[in-house]
N, C-alpha and C positions, 0 to 999 in steps of 0.2 A: 404543552410542548415546551421543551427546553430551548435555550438560546442556541445550543449546538445543533439541534434538529432544525431550527429556523434557518441557520446558516447553510445547511445542506438541503434546504427545500424539502424536508421530510424524508430524504433518502437515507438509508442506513449506511454506516461507515463502510461495511462490506456488503455490496449488493449480492443478491441471490445468484446472479449470473457472473460472479467475479471471475471464474476461470475463463469465461468467454471473452473477457476484456484483456486477458494476458496474451502475449505472444507465446509461441511454442517454447522459445528460449527462456522466457520468464517462468513458465510453468515448470520446466525442468529444473531451473535454478531454485524455485520455491520448494520443490520436493527435496532437493539436495540440502538446502539450509534448514529445513524443518528438522532434519536429522540432528542438527546442532542446537535445537531449541528455539529457533527463530519462527515467528508466526506473522501472518498477514495482519497488519494493524488497521489500515484503511486504504481505500482507493479514491482518489480525487479524479473527477471527470470534467476538466475544464473544456469549455466550448472550443471546437476547432483545433484541439491539441490531443495527443495521445494521453491515455489515462496515466496518472501518477500513482505508482504502486509503492506503498510504504510498509515496511516490515519492522518488527522490533524483536530484540533478544528476549530470552526467557525471564530476565530480571526486570524488563521494561525500562532499563536505563539507556540502552543504545537503540537508535533507529537507523534505518538505511532506506534508500530508494532502490527498488529493483528496476534496473535499466532495461530497455527494450531488448538489448543483446544478451540479457541474463546476468550481467554484472551487478554487483551490489555496491552502491555508492554509500559509504559510511560517513561521508561528510557532505550531506545534501544541503542545498541552499533553499530550504523551505521554512515557512512559518507555521508552527503548530498552534492550533487553537486550544484554549483550556477546556 
């Protein structure tokens, strides 16, 4: 088990039920931005908070947070693990 897996308690970066965790607006936005090369990078599921949905562009250089209302925050205040 890698350190990253340990930090996630063995959960995958993108859970099998990923679409069940997204709001309808997030699902629509994800389909829209996928047309521009963006993909789902991971979903964090903090306790007692809504899931944090992180997307990245096709080059892997830019990341964003898919907000509950379907907006994409390109300047998120999150800390990425190595």
